[in-house]
A tleap script that builds the chain and sets N, CA, C and O, in Angstrom:
source leaprc.protein.ff14SB
mol = sequence {
  NLEU SER GLU SER PRO LEU ALA GLN LEU VAL
  VAL THR ALA ALA GLY ARG ASP ASP LEU ARG
  SER ALA LEU ILE GLY LEU PRO VAL ALA GLY
  VAL THR GLY SER LEU ASP ASP ARG PHE LEU
  ASP ALA GLU SER GLY LEU GLY ALA GLY LEU
  VAL ARG ALA LYS THR GLY THR LEU ASP THR
  ALA SER ALA LEU VAL GLY TYR THR PRO THR
  ALA ASP GLY GLY MET ALA VAL PHE ALA LEU
  VAL GLY ASN GLY VAL GLY ALA GLU VAL ARG
  PRO TYR LEU ASP GLN LEU ALA ALA SER LEU
  SER GLY CYS ALA CYS ALA CGLN
}
set mol.1.N position { -8.467 11.475 11.891 }
set mol.1.CA position { -8.960 10.315 11.030 }
set mol.1.C position { -9.199 9.194 11.797 }
set mol.1.O position { -8.596 8.918 12.833 }
set mol.2.N position { -10.197 8.463 11.219 }
set mol.2.CA position { -10.797 7.462 11.750 }
set mol.2.C position { -9.843 6.106 11.155 }
set mol.2.O position { -9.225 6.257 10.100 }
set mol.3.N position { -9.782 4.960 11.808 }
set mol.3.CA position { -8.884 3.921 11.538 }
set mol.3.C position { -9.793 3.009 10.518 }
set mol.3.O position { -10.900 2.574 10.836 }
set mol.4.N position { -9.259 2.816 9.438 }
set mol.4.CA position { -10.038 1.830 8.735 }
set mol.4.C position { -9.854 0.293 8.942 }
set mol.4.O position { -8.725 -0.191 9.029 }
set mol.5.N position { -11.004 -0.474 9.020 }
set mol.5.CA position { -10.980 -1.909 9.135 }
set mol.5.C position { -9.820 -2.741 8.525 }
set mol.5.O position { -9.229 -3.701 9.019 }
set mol.6.N position { -9.620 -2.043 7.156 }
set mol.6.CA position { -8.593 -2.719 6.325 }
set mol.6.C position { -7.495 -2.380 6.824 }
set mol.6.O position { -6.715 -3.316 7.000 }
set mol.7.N position { -7.075 -1.167 7.179 }
set mol.7.CA position { -5.827 -1.106 7.881 }
set mol.7.C position { -5.524 -1.630 9.170 }
set mol.7.O position { -4.363 -1.842 9.521 }
set mol.8.N position { -6.568 -1.859 9.928 }
set mol.8.CA position { -6.290 -2.416 11.022 }
set mol.8.C position { -6.103 -3.939 11.029 }
set mol.8.O position { -5.543 -4.541 11.945 }
set mol.9.N position { -6.662 -4.562 9.837 }
set mol.9.CA position { -6.250 -5.877 9.653 }
set mol.9.C position { -4.696 -6.065 9.443 }
set mol.9.O position { -4.099 -7.020 9.940 }
set mol.10.N position { -4.064 -5.078 8.663 }
set mol.10.CA position { -2.529 -5.194 8.601 }
set mol.10.C position { -1.986 -4.879 9.822 }
set mol.10.O position { -0.930 -5.458 10.078 }
set mol.11.N position { -2.372 -4.199 10.561 }
set mol.11.CA position { -1.696 -3.885 11.854 }
set mol.11.C position { -1.954 -5.271 12.859 }
set mol.11.O position { -1.083 -5.738 13.592 }
set mol.12.N position { -3.149 -5.737 12.738 }
set mol.12.CA position { -3.260 -6.865 13.636 }
set mol.12.C position { -2.298 -8.168 12.949 }
set mol.12.O position { -1.691 -8.931 13.701 }
set mol.13.N position { -2.256 -8.275 11.871 }
set mol.13.CA position { -1.346 -9.336 11.215 }
set mol.13.C position { 0.146 -9.050 11.600 }
set mol.13.O position { 0.902 -9.970 11.911 }
set mol.14.N position { 0.511 -7.832 11.568 }
set mol.14.CA position { 1.915 -7.369 11.937 }
set mol.14.C position { 2.326 -8.007 13.366 }
set mol.14.O position { 3.388 -8.581 13.605 }
set mol.15.N position { 1.265 -7.786 14.257 }
set mol.15.CA position { 1.301 -8.277 15.649 }
set mol.15.C position { 1.268 -9.620 16.065 }
set mol.15.O position { 1.452 -9.966 17.231 }
set mol.16.N position { 0.994 -10.518 14.962 }
set mol.16.CA position { 0.807 -11.883 15.432 }
set mol.16.C position { 1.655 -12.893 14.608 }
set mol.16.O position { 1.676 -12.920 13.377 }
set mol.17.N position { 2.285 -13.639 15.353 }
set mol.17.CA position { 3.139 -14.566 14.709 }
set mol.17.C position { 2.550 -15.417 13.568 }
set mol.17.O position { 3.118 -15.600 12.492 }
set mol.18.N position { 1.514 -15.851 13.872 }
set mol.18.CA position { 0.942 -16.823 13.169 }
set mol.18.C position { 0.253 -15.939 11.642 }
set mol.18.O position { -0.083 -16.587 10.651 }
set mol.19.N position { 0.177 -14.930 11.686 }
set mol.19.CA position { -0.355 -14.010 10.376 }
set mol.19.C position { 0.739 -13.265 9.806 }
set mol.19.O position { 0.667 -12.883 8.639 }
set mol.20.N position { 1.756 -13.022 10.531 }
set mol.20.CA position { 2.879 -11.978 9.876 }
set mol.20.C position { 3.327 -12.485 8.592 }
set mol.20.O position { 3.749 -11.722 7.722 }
set mol.21.N position { 3.248 -13.812 8.429 }
set mol.21.CA position { 3.890 -14.256 7.082 }
set mol.21.C position { 3.001 -13.936 5.894 }
set mol.21.O position { 3.490 -13.984 4.765 }
set mol.22.N position { 1.914 -13.660 6.048 }
set mol.22.CA position { 0.796 -13.088 5.154 }
set mol.22.C position { 1.301 -11.874 4.578 }
set mol.22.O position { 1.280 -11.691 3.361 }
set mol.23.N position { 1.799 -10.953 5.473 }
set mol.23.CA position { 2.153 -9.678 4.833 }
set mol.23.C position { 3.636 -9.758 4.213 }
set mol.23.O position { 3.948 -9.054 3.252 }
set mol.24.N position { 4.381 -10.506 4.718 }
set mol.24.CA position { 5.596 -10.767 3.963 }
set mol.24.C position { 5.268 -10.971 2.430 }
set mol.24.O position { 5.854 -10.387 1.519 }
set mol.25.N position { 4.251 -11.881 2.280 }
set mol.25.CA position { 3.832 -12.458 0.945 }
set mol.25.C position { 3.155 -11.665 0.171 }
set mol.25.O position { 2.817 -12.070 -0.941 }
set mol.26.N position { 2.788 -10.249 0.649 }
set mol.26.CA position { 2.277 -9.264 -0.252 }
set mol.26.C position { 3.056 -8.962 -1.409 }
set mol.26.O position { 4.283 -9.010 -1.319 }
set mol.27.N position { 2.498 -8.655 -2.491 }
set mol.27.CA position { 3.235 -8.072 -3.754 }
set mol.27.C position { 4.017 -6.796 -3.393 }
set mol.27.O position { 3.521 -5.910 -2.699 }
set mol.28.N position { 5.312 -6.743 -3.916 }
set mol.28.CA position { 6.223 -5.419 -3.616 }
set mol.28.C position { 6.138 -4.613 -4.919 }
set mol.28.O position { 6.272 -5.101 -6.041 }
set mol.29.N position { 5.890 -3.271 -4.631 }
set mol.29.CA position { 5.681 -2.302 -5.765 }
set mol.29.C position { 6.874 -2.397 -6.842 }
set mol.29.O position { 8.069 -2.355 -6.550 }
set mol.30.N position { 6.460 -2.503 -7.851 }
set mol.30.CA position { 7.380 -2.241 -9.115 }
set mol.30.C position { 8.176 -3.619 -9.239 }
set mol.30.O position { 9.083 -3.698 -10.068 }
set mol.31.N position { 7.847 -4.719 -8.417 }
set mol.31.CA position { 8.691 -5.913 -8.416 }
set mol.31.C position { 7.804 -7.358 -8.784 }
set mol.31.O position { 7.933 -8.071 -9.780 }
set mol.32.N position { 7.127 -7.478 -7.950 }
set mol.32.CA position { 6.311 -8.728 -7.888 }
set mol.32.C position { 4.837 -8.786 -7.992 }
set mol.32.O position { 4.300 -7.699 -7.783 }
set mol.33.N position { 3.991 -9.833 -8.276 }
set mol.33.CA position { 2.722 -10.008 -8.314 }
set mol.33.C position { 1.825 -8.779 -9.017 }
set mol.33.O position { 2.179 -8.259 -10.075 }
set mol.34.N position { 0.810 -8.449 -8.405 }
set mol.34.CA position { -0.111 -7.318 -9.010 }
set mol.34.C position { 0.588 -6.005 -9.170 }
set mol.34.O position { 0.178 -5.159 -9.964 }
set mol.35.N position { 1.656 -5.832 -8.408 }
set mol.35.CA position { 2.312 -4.604 -8.403 }
set mol.35.C position { 3.653 -4.521 -9.338 }
set mol.35.O position { 4.356 -3.515 -9.428 }
set mol.36.N position { 3.858 -5.642 -9.952 }
set mol.36.CA position { 4.981 -5.613 -10.667 }
set mol.36.C position { 5.208 -4.541 -11.991 }
set mol.36.O position { 6.301 -4.161 -12.413 }
set mol.37.N position { 4.052 -4.218 -12.445 }
set mol.37.CA position { 4.223 -3.020 -13.623 }
set mol.37.C position { 3.446 -1.653 -13.162 }
set mol.37.O position { 3.002 -0.784 -13.912 }
set mol.38.N position { 3.395 -1.692 -11.634 }
set mol.38.CA position { 2.944 -0.273 -11.220 }
set mol.38.C position { 4.302 0.246 -10.216 }
set mol.38.O position { 5.224 -0.478 -9.840 }
set mol.39.N position { 4.126 1.619 -9.936 }
set mol.39.CA position { 5.201 2.266 -9.162 }
set mol.39.C position { 6.560 2.433 -10.088 }
set mol.39.O position { 7.700 2.412 -9.624 }
set mol.40.N position { 6.299 2.569 -11.192 }
set mol.40.CA position { 7.458 2.699 -12.197 }
set mol.40.C position { 7.633 4.166 -12.821 }
set mol.40.O position { 8.621 4.514 -13.467 }
set mol.41.N position { 6.770 4.794 -12.595 }
set mol.41.CA position { 6.730 6.403 -12.985 }
set mol.41.C position { 7.427 7.480 -11.979 }
set mol.41.O position { 7.667 7.237 -10.797 }
set mol.42.N position { 7.674 8.542 -12.548 }
set mol.42.CA position { 8.436 9.591 -11.671 }
set mol.42.C position { 7.387 9.849 -10.352 }
set mol.42.O position { 7.833 10.085 -9.229 }
set mol.43.N position { 6.057 9.777 -10.622 }
set mol.43.CA position { 5.326 10.185 -9.410 }
set mol.43.C position { 5.098 9.211 -8.289 }
set mol.43.O position { 4.651 9.498 -7.178 }
set mol.44.N position { 5.452 8.046 -8.708 }
set mol.44.CA position { 5.333 6.718 -7.636 }
set mol.44.C position { 6.381 6.046 -7.539 }
set mol.44.O position { 6.433 5.065 -6.797 }
set mol.45.N position { 7.306 6.413 -8.199 }
set mol.45.CA position { 8.756 5.340 -8.249 }
set mol.45.C position { 9.349 5.545 -6.957 }
set mol.45.O position { 10.179 4.683 -6.669 }
set mol.46.N position { 9.150 6.489 -6.049 }
set mol.46.CA position { 9.763 6.324 -4.715 }
set mol.46.C position { 9.212 5.066 -3.951 }
set mol.46.O position { 9.874 4.485 -3.091 }
set mol.47.N position { 8.086 4.732 -4.291 }
set mol.47.CA position { 7.682 3.574 -3.420 }
set mol.47.C position { 8.158 2.125 -4.116 }
set mol.47.O position { 8.024 1.059 -3.515 }
set mol.48.N position { 8.637 2.207 -5.236 }
set mol.48.CA position { 9.162 0.895 -5.760 }
set mol.48.C position { 10.156 0.045 -4.975 }
set mol.48.O position { 11.291 0.435 -4.699 }
set mol.49.N position { 9.719 -0.991 -4.677 }
set mol.49.CA position { 10.616 -1.931 -3.887 }
set mol.49.C position { 10.505 -1.863 -2.322 }
set mol.49.O position { 11.091 -2.594 -1.525 }
set mol.50.N position { 9.562 -0.751 -2.018 }
set mol.50.CA position { 9.354 -0.618 -0.693 }
set mol.50.C position { 7.700 -0.821 -0.276 }
set mol.50.O position { 7.405 -1.466 0.730 }
set mol.51.N position { 6.940 -0.372 -0.914 }
set mol.51.CA position { 5.570 -0.423 -0.767 }
set mol.51.C position { 5.119 -2.183 -0.932 }
set mol.51.O position { 5.385 -2.919 -1.883 }
set mol.52.N position { 4.534 -2.445 0.043 }
set mol.52.CA position { 3.691 -3.798 -0.193 }
set mol.52.C position { 2.366 -3.788 0.022 }
set mol.52.O position { 1.853 -3.225 0.989 }
set mol.53.N position { 1.768 -4.375 -0.817 }
set mol.53.CA position { 0.236 -4.019 -0.802 }
set mol.53.C position { -0.469 -5.163 -1.586 }
set mol.53.O position { 0.067 -5.942 -2.374 }
set mol.54.N position { -1.908 -5.109 -1.179 }
set mol.54.CA position { -2.870 -6.079 -1.989 }
set mol.54.C position { -3.783 -5.128 -2.686 }
set mol.54.O position { -4.218 -4.145 -2.087 }
set mol.55.N position { -4.084 -5.377 -3.908 }
set mol.55.CA position { -4.777 -4.645 -4.814 }
set mol.55.C position { -6.148 -5.083 -4.922 }
set mol.55.O position { -6.350 -6.273 -4.682 }
set mol.56.N position { -7.127 -4.357 -5.236 }
set mol.56.CA position { -8.341 -4.850 -5.502 }
set mol.56.C position { -9.131 -3.919 -6.517 }
set mol.56.O position { -9.225 -2.719 -6.261 }
set mol.57.N position { -9.664 -4.417 -7.591 }
set mol.57.CA position { -10.346 -3.595 -8.481 }
set mol.57.C position { -11.816 -4.029 -8.951 }
set mol.57.O position { -11.977 -5.196 -9.305 }
set mol.58.N position { -12.789 -3.221 -8.966 }
set mol.58.CA position { -14.271 -3.626 -9.576 }
set mol.58.C position { -14.385 -2.676 -10.629 }
set mol.58.O position { -13.480 -1.882 -10.888 }
set mol.59.N position { -15.463 -2.727 -11.247 }
set mol.59.CA position { -15.949 -2.048 -12.314 }
set mol.59.C position { -16.066 -0.441 -11.890 }
set mol.59.O position { -16.044 0.451 -12.737 }
set mol.60.N position { -16.211 -0.167 -10.292 }
set mol.60.CA position { -16.631 1.144 -9.980 }
set mol.60.C position { -15.830 1.183 -8.657 }
set mol.60.O position { -16.260 1.919 -7.768 }
set mol.61.N position { -14.701 0.459 -8.439 }
set mol.61.CA position { -13.962 0.760 -7.216 }
set mol.61.C position { -12.683 0.105 -7.419 }
set mol.61.O position { -12.530 -0.846 -8.186 }
set mol.62.N position { -11.588 0.734 -6.579 }
set mol.62.CA position { -10.201 0.377 -6.762 }
set mol.62.C position { -9.547 0.569 -5.469 }
set mol.62.O position { -9.759 1.599 -4.828 }
set mol.63.N position { -8.776 -0.338 -5.044 }
set mol.63.CA position { -8.254 -0.433 -3.632 }
set mol.63.C position { -6.708 -0.789 -3.584 }
set mol.63.O position { -6.264 -1.455 -4.520 }
set mol.64.N position { -5.967 -0.447 -2.697 }
set mol.64.CA position { -4.589 -0.726 -2.431 }
set mol.64.C position { -4.413 -0.570 -0.798 }
set mol.64.O position { -4.471 0.466 -0.137 }
set mol.65.N position { -4.213 -1.732 -0.417 }
set mol.65.CA position { -4.079 -1.824 1.181 }
set mol.65.C position { -2.916 -2.400 1.523 }
set mol.65.O position { -2.818 -3.570 1.150 }
set mol.66.N position { -1.865 -1.890 2.200 }
set mol.66.CA position { -0.681 -2.417 2.865 }
set mol.66.C position { 0.146 -1.469 3.712 }
set mol.66.O position { -0.278 -0.620 4.497 }
set mol.67.N position { 1.359 -1.754 3.422 }
set mol.67.CA position { 2.190 -1.106 4.355 }
set mol.67.C position { 3.652 -0.621 3.647 }
set mol.67.O position { 3.944 -1.181 2.590 }
set mol.68.N position { 4.520 0.329 4.151 }
set mol.68.CA position { 5.644 0.599 3.743 }
set mol.68.C position { 6.426 1.375 4.804 }
set mol.68.O position { 5.885 2.173 5.570 }
set mol.69.N position { 7.859 1.064 4.800 }
set mol.69.CA position { 8.697 1.626 5.580 }
set mol.69.C position { 8.724 3.228 5.307 }
set mol.69.O position { 8.495 3.614 4.160 }
set mol.70.N position { 8.959 4.033 6.188 }
set mol.70.CA position { 9.167 5.617 5.974 }
set mol.70.C position { 10.433 5.936 6.038 }
set mol.70.O position { 11.286 5.224 6.568 }
set mol.71.N position { 10.631 6.977 5.528 }
set mol.71.CA position { 12.057 7.658 5.437 }
set mol.71.C position { 12.810 7.756 6.863 }
set mol.71.O position { 14.037 7.726 6.966 }
set mol.72.N position { 11.995 7.868 7.855 }
set mol.72.CA position { 12.470 8.046 9.247 }
set mol.72.C position { 12.619 6.683 10.064 }
set mol.72.O position { 12.941 6.537 11.243 }
set mol.73.N position { 12.321 5.806 9.181 }
set mol.73.CA position { 12.455 4.347 9.805 }
set mol.73.C position { 11.331 3.833 10.462 }
set mol.73.O position { 11.398 2.821 11.159 }
set mol.74.N position { 10.039 4.634 10.235 }
set mol.74.CA position { 8.940 4.056 10.656 }
set mol.74.C position { 8.228 3.173 9.776 }
set mol.74.O position { 8.688 2.907 8.666 }
set mol.75.N position { 7.135 2.696 10.187 }
set mol.75.CA position { 6.134 2.016 9.233 }
set mol.75.C position { 4.688 2.595 9.077 }
set mol.75.O position { 3.947 2.852 10.026 }
set mol.76.N position { 4.401 2.757 7.826 }
set mol.76.CA position { 3.038 3.418 7.599 }
set mol.76.C position { 2.243 2.211 7.091 }
set mol.76.O position { 2.700 1.428 6.259 }
set mol.77.N position { 0.935 2.100 7.683 }
set mol.77.CA position { -0.243 1.066 7.113 }
set mol.77.C position { -1.197 2.013 6.395 }
set mol.77.O position { -1.590 3.083 6.860 }
set mol.78.N position { -1.476 1.582 5.396 }
set mol.78.CA position { -2.535 2.321 4.500 }
set mol.78.C position { -3.713 1.590 4.007 }
set mol.78.O position { -3.442 0.437 3.673 }
set mol.79.N position { -4.993 1.947 3.861 }
set mol.79.CA position { -5.926 1.494 3.121 }
set mol.79.C position { -6.568 2.582 2.473 }
set mol.79.O position { -7.247 3.458 3.009 }
set mol.80.N position { -6.232 2.417 1.011 }
set mol.80.CA position { -6.601 3.471 -0.058 }
set mol.80.C position { -7.809 2.862 -0.892 }
set mol.80.O position { -7.684 1.756 -1.418 }
set mol.81.N position { -8.846 3.516 -0.993 }
set mol.81.CA position { -10.013 2.863 -1.506 }
set mol.81.C position { -10.761 4.057 -2.356 }
set mol.81.O position { -11.165 5.018 -1.702 }
set mol.82.N position { -10.945 4.049 -3.625 }
set mol.82.CA position { -11.628 4.809 -4.574 }
set mol.82.C position { -12.871 4.313 -4.873 }
set mol.82.O position { -12.850 3.291 -5.559 }
set mol.83.N position { -14.150 4.816 -4.502 }
set mol.83.CA position { -15.527 4.326 -4.847 }
set mol.83.C position { -16.139 5.222 -5.958 }
set mol.83.O position { -16.020 6.445 -6.014 }
set mol.84.N position { -16.719 4.542 -6.712 }
set mol.84.CA position { -17.384 5.368 -8.015 }
set mol.84.C position { -16.303 5.571 -9.091 }
set mol.84.O position { -16.598 6.212 -10.100 }
set mol.85.N position { -15.149 5.096 -8.945 }
set mol.85.CA position { -14.209 5.094 -10.102 }
set mol.85.C position { -13.729 3.592 -10.606 }
set mol.85.O position { -14.222 2.571 -10.127 }
set mol.86.N position { -12.831 3.582 -11.505 }
set mol.86.CA position { -12.424 2.231 -11.929 }
set mol.86.C position { -10.914 2.334 -11.960 }
set mol.86.O position { -10.284 3.170 -11.313 }
set mol.87.N position { -10.438 1.526 -12.669 }
set mol.87.CA position { -8.934 1.421 -12.559 }
set mol.87.C position { -8.176 2.547 -13.046 }
set mol.87.O position { -6.960 2.533 -12.849 }
set mol.88.N position { -8.728 3.571 -13.683 }
set mol.88.CA position { -8.029 4.805 -13.943 }
set mol.88.C position { -7.607 5.579 -12.673 }
set mol.88.O position { -6.893 6.561 -12.877 }
set mol.89.N position { -7.903 5.320 -11.518 }
set mol.89.CA position { -7.655 5.865 -10.293 }
set mol.89.C position { -6.367 5.157 -9.900 }
set mol.89.O position { -5.660 5.812 -9.134 }
set mol.90.N position { -5.935 4.029 -10.239 }
set mol.90.CA position { -4.560 3.442 -9.812 }
set mol.90.C position { -3.414 4.323 -9.582 }
set mol.90.O position { -2.883 4.411 -8.475 }
set mol.91.N position { -3.033 4.965 -10.592 }
set mol.91.CA position { -1.816 5.875 -10.480 }
set mol.91.C position { -1.944 6.747 -9.289 }
set mol.91.O position { -0.902 7.061 -8.712 }
set mol.92.N position { -3.110 7.192 -8.830 }
set mol.92.CA position { -3.313 8.145 -7.957 }
set mol.92.C position { -3.235 7.465 -6.496 }
set mol.92.O position { -2.871 8.140 -5.533 }
set mol.93.N position { -3.573 6.170 -6.367 }
set mol.93.CA position { -3.500 5.375 -5.213 }
set mol.93.C position { -1.925 4.849 -5.072 }
set mol.93.O position { -1.487 4.552 -3.960 }
set mol.94.N position { -1.283 4.773 -6.007 }
set mol.94.CA position { 0.110 4.372 -6.101 }
set mol.94.C position { 0.952 5.745 -5.709 }
set mol.94.O position { 2.008 5.607 -5.091 }
set mol.95.N position { 0.598 6.755 -5.982 }
set mol.95.CA position { 1.239 8.091 -5.625 }
set mol.95.C position { 1.232 8.153 -4.246 }
set mol.95.O position { 2.256 8.228 -3.567 }
set mol.96.N position { -0.112 8.118 -3.729 }
set mol.96.CA position { -0.250 8.212 -2.191 }
set mol.96.C position { 0.503 7.316 -1.409 }
set mol.96.O position { 1.113 7.685 -0.405 }
set mol.97.N position { 0.489 6.060 -1.856 }
set mol.97.CA position { 1.319 5.112 -1.137 }
set mol.97.C position { 2.820 5.420 -1.001 }
set mol.97.O position { 3.527 5.375 0.006 }
set mol.98.N position { 3.171 5.789 -2.449 }
set mol.98.CA position { 4.712 6.194 -2.491 }
set mol.98.C position { 5.066 7.414 -1.606 }
set mol.98.O position { 6.170 7.591 -1.092 }
set mol.99.N position { 4.013 8.221 -1.491 }
set mol.99.CA position { 4.346 9.500 -0.799 }
set mol.99.C position { 4.479 9.005 0.732 }
set mol.99.O position { 5.412 9.479 1.380 }
set mol.100.N position { 3.601 8.073 1.361 }
set mol.100.CA position { 4.049 7.537 2.700 }
set mol.100.C position { 5.299 7.037 2.680 }
set mol.100.O position { 5.980 7.483 3.603 }
set mol.101.N position { 5.898 6.221 1.918 }
set mol.101.CA position { 7.368 5.883 2.016 }
set mol.101.C position { 8.237 6.758 2.092 }
set mol.101.O position { 9.264 6.452 2.698 }
set mol.102.N position { 8.122 8.127 1.508 }
set mol.102.CA position { 8.870 9.204 1.542 }
set mol.102.C position { 8.692 10.122 2.760 }
set mol.102.O position { 9.318 11.172 2.901 }
set mol.103.N position { 7.848 9.675 3.570 }
set mol.103.CA position { 7.369 10.430 4.889 }
set mol.103.C position { 8.387 10.353 5.983 }
set mol.103.O position { 9.059 9.354 6.241 }
set mol.104.N position { 8.441 11.593 6.649 }
set mol.104.CA position { 9.077 11.643 8.055 }
set mol.104.C position { 8.200 11.693 8.840 }
set mol.104.O position { 8.046 12.726 9.490 }
set mol.105.N position { 7.299 10.511 9.031 }
set mol.105.CA position { 6.114 10.756 9.999 }
set mol.105.C position { 6.097 9.653 11.176 }
set mol.105.O position { 5.019 9.343 11.685 }
set mol.106.N position { 7.135 9.149 11.542 }
set mol.106.CA position { 7.153 8.230 12.615 }
set mol.106.C position { 6.543 8.892 13.801 }
set mol.106.O position { 6.871 10.071 13.930 }
set mol.107.N position { 5.715 8.397 14.715 }
set mol.107.CA position { 5.350 9.051 16.194 }
set mol.107.C position { 6.118 8.651 17.313 }
set mol.107.O position { 5.875 9.115 18.426 }
savepdb mol mol.pdb
quit
C-alpha cells in the first residue's frame, strides 16, 4: 500500500511536540464533535471512545482521517476517502476505522 499524504500528516503531527496537541483535539468517536453521533451501531461501536478523526464531506466525497489505538497496544493511522459518493458512505468509513481499533496488527 502506498502511504496517503493525509495519513502522513497525522504521523508527522504525532512526532512533533508543536503539532501533537492538534491530534489530541480531534473528535472522539461516539463522544465529541463531528463524531458524537457516529460509531454508535453494532458494526462500528468497537471504535467508540477510541477512534479520533477529522471528518470531511462534500456532495460527492466523504473522508475520515485520524488514528486509533489497536487491540494489541499499537497505534493505527488511517485516511479513508470515498470519491464519487456522498454522506451515505459514512457508516462504511466508520466500520473500517473501528475494525482498526480491534486489530492485532502492531509491527
